[in-house]
LOLUM-104661 format. One record per residue (C-alpha): residue in three letters; x, y, z. Coordinates in steps of 0.1 Angstrom, whole numbers, padded with zeros to 4 digits, always signed. Example, Ala and Ser with C-alpha at 12.3 -4.5 7.8 and 13.67 -1.06 7.14 Angstrom:
ALA+0123-0045+0078SER+0137-0011+0071
//
This chain:
MET+0993-0468-0657PHE+1029-0480-0655ASN+1050-0473-0686LEU+1076-0500-0690GLU+1094-0483-0718ALA+1098-0451-0697ALA+1111-0472-0668PHE+1138-0487-0691ASP+1147-0453-0705THR+1152-0441-0669LEU+1175-0470-0661ARG+1195-0469-0693PRO+1221-0443-0681VAL+1227-0464-0649SER+1231-0495-0670ARG+1255-0478-0693ARG+1275-0464-0665LEU+1279-0499-0649GLU+1289-0512-0683ILE+1316-0485-0686GLU+1329-0493-0651CYS+1331-0530-0660GLU+1350-0522-0692ILE+1375-0500-0674ASP+1380-0526-0646TYR+1386-0553-0672GLU+1411-0531-0691LEU+1431-0522-0660ARG+1432-0559-0649PHE+1443-0569-0684HIS+1472-0545-0685MET+1482-0554-0649GLU+1483-0591-0658LEU+1502-0583-0690LEU+1528-0563-0671ALA+1531-0591-0645GLU+1536-0617-0672GLU+1564-0595-0687ASN+1580-0593-0653ILE+1578-0631-0649GLU+1594-0635-0683ALA+1621-0612-0671GLY+1629-0636-0643LEU+1608-0625-0613ALA+1588-0649-0592PRO+1550-0646-0598GLU+1543-0628-0565GLU+1572-0604-0570ALA+1561-0598-0606ARG+1526-0588-0595ARG+1539-0566-0568ALA+1563-0549-0592ALA+1534-0544-0617LEU+1513-0528-0590ILE+1541-0505-0580ARG+1547-0495-0616PHE+1510-0488-0622GLY+1506-0468-0591ASP+1473-0462-0573LEU+1448-0484-0593GLU+1418-0470-0575ARG+1428-0434-0585LEU+1436-0445-0620SER+1403-0462-0623GLU+1385-0431-0611VAL+1403-0409-0636CYS+1394-0433-0665ARG+1358-0433-0654GLU+1356-0395-0653THR+1373-0392-0686ARG+1352-0418-0703ILE+1319-0406-0689THR+1326-0369-0692GLY+1340-0374-0727ALA+1308-0390-0738GLY+1287-0362-0723ALA+1309-0336-0739TRP+1306-0353-0773ARG+1268-0352-0770HIS+1269-0316-0760ASP+1291-0307-0790ILE+1267-0325-0814ALA+1237-0307-0800TRP+1255-0274-0803ALA+1264-0281-0839PHE+1228-0289-0848ARG+1216-0257-0831MET+1241-0237-0853
//
């Protein structure tokens, strides 16, 4: 017989990973827009301000990758540390 609860438990890590990726993408976009707005206030044209923000941020794809690795690995390490503490 099909166990719906078990199916949801299986999909939960995938769902959480997608949620983390969306949060990271949102945060990066937010900071890029903020930096672009600061550049516009400093007198740059909107397109030039966005380009300058991209240059200052660097490789967004790599930065996003590092954030994901840190966030996902950090959560796993935290769980591992808690499990180790209970065993002790």
